[in-house]
C-alpha positions as CSV (number, residue, x, y, z in Angstrom):
1,M,-98.6,-25.4,44.1
2,N,-97.1,-27.1,47.2
3,S,-96.6,-30.8,47.7
4,E,-100.0,-31.3,49.5
5,E,-101.9,-29.6,46.7
6,L,-99.9,-31.5,44.0
7,G,-100.7,-34.8,45.9
8,A,-104.4,-34.0,46.1
9,W,-104.5,-33.0,42.4
10,L,-102.7,-36.2,41.3
11,A,-104.8,-38.3,43.7
12,A,-108.0,-37.0,42.0
13,V,-107.0,-38.4,38.7
14,A,-105.1,-41.5,40.0
15,N,-108.2,-43.3,41.3
16,P,-109.3,-46.1,38.9
17,Q,-113.0,-45.3,39.2
18,R,-112.3,-41.6,38.4
19,M,-110.1,-42.7,35.5
20,R,-113.2,-44.6,34.2
21,I,-115.3,-41.6,34.6
22,L,-112.8,-39.4,32.7
23,A,-112.6,-42.0,30.0
24,E,-116.4,-42.1,29.5
25,L,-116.5,-38.3,29.5
26,S,-113.7,-38.1,26.9
27,S,-116.3,-38.7,24.1
28,G,-118.4,-35.7,25.2
29,Q,-120.6,-34.4,28.0
30,Q,-123.1,-36.7,29.7
31,H,-125.8,-36.4,32.2
32,V,-125.2,-38.0,35.6
33,S,-127.8,-40.8,35.2
34,E,-126.4,-41.9,31.9
35,L,-122.8,-41.7,33.2
36,A,-123.8,-43.7,36.3
37,R,-125.1,-46.5,34.0
38,R,-122.0,-46.5,31.8
39,V,-119.5,-46.7,34.7
40,G,-121.7,-49.0,36.8
41,M,-122.0,-47.1,40.0
42,S,-124.7,-45.4,42.0
43,R,-125.4,-41.7,41.3
44,A,-124.5,-40.9,45.0
45,L,-121.0,-42.5,44.6
46,L,-120.6,-41.0,41.1
47,Y,-121.4,-37.5,42.5
48,M,-118.7,-38.0,45.2
49,H,-116.1,-38.8,42.5
50,L,-117.3,-36.0,40.2
51,A,-117.0,-33.5,43.1
52,K,-113.3,-34.5,43.5
53,L,-112.7,-34.3,39.8
54,E,-114.4,-30.9,39.6
55,E,-112.6,-29.5,42.6
56,A,-109.3,-30.6,41.0
57,G,-110.3,-29.0,37.7
58,F,-110.6,-32.1,35.6
59,V,-114.3,-31.8,34.9
60,A,-117.0,-29.1,34.8
61,G,-120.7,-29.6,35.5
62,H,-123.7,-27.5,34.6
63,H,-127.5,-27.8,34.6
64,E,-129.7,-28.0,31.5
65,L,-133.4,-28.6,31.1
66,S,-134.5,-31.6,29.0
67,D,-137.2,-31.4,26.4
68,D,-139.7,-32.7,28.9
69,G,-138.7,-30.1,31.5
70,K,-136.5,-32.2,33.7
71,A,-133.4,-30.7,35.2
72,L,-130.3,-32.6,34.1
73,K,-126.8,-32.2,35.6
74,L,-124.3,-32.6,32.8
75,F,-120.5,-33.1,33.1
76,E,-117.7,-32.7,30.6
77,V,-114.0,-33.1,30.7
78,V,-111.9,-29.9,31.0
79,P,-108.9,-30.2,28.7
80,F,-105.9,-31.1,30.9
81,R,-102.4,-32.5,30.7
82,V,-100.7,-34.3,33.5
83,T,-96.9,-34.1,33.3
84,V,-95.0,-34.9,36.5
85,T,-91.3,-34.2,36.3
86,P,-88.5,-34.1,39.0
87,A,-88.5,-30.3,38.7
88,L,-92.2,-30.1,39.4
89,L,-91.8,-32.3,42.5
90,A,-88.8,-30.2,43.7
91,R,-90.8,-27.0,43.3
92,A,-93.8,-28.5,45.2
93,V,-91.7,-29.7,48.0
94,A,-89.9,-26.3,48.2
95,Q,-93.2,-24.5,48.3
96,S,-94.3,-26.8,51.1
97,A,-91.2,-26.0,53.0
98,R,-91.8,-22.3,52.5
99,D,-95.5,-22.7,53.6
100,G,-94.3,-24.5,56.7
101,E,-91.8,-21.7,57.5
102,V,-94.6,-19.2,57.3
103,A,-96.9,-21.3,59.5
104,N,-94.1,-21.9,62.0
105,E,-93.3,-18.1,62.2
106,G,-97.0,-17.5,62.8
107,D,-97.0,-20.1,65.6
108,A,-94.0,-18.5,67.2
109,A,-95.7,-15.0,67.0
110,D,-98.8,-16.5,68.5
111,A,-96.8,-18.1,71.3
112,A,-94.9,-14.9,72.0
113,G,-98.1,-12.9,72.2
114,A,-99.6,-15.4,74.6
115,S,-96.7,-15.0,77.1
């Protein structure tokens, strides 16, 4: 994981609204409509936050049919632990530097090929 990926991962959980969503889901899976009521936001906004949390691996969603045949989208928390240490930050920054070197080498090769 490089520093950009680490930053995106931490940002997904650092947002106060997403923290509220995770707190609500900590008691068990919920369907989107119920979760929207509990956290006090529109389903559209909730879906945006859930997409970020799902992409970062903090929640998982799946569909189920209710007893009356309605499709429900349910979300649950994926067990996780967030531990940020100086060593983790150093590894992420070093990985970003390596990623940058690879990108710069590719840019130099592209420039040499264009000459």
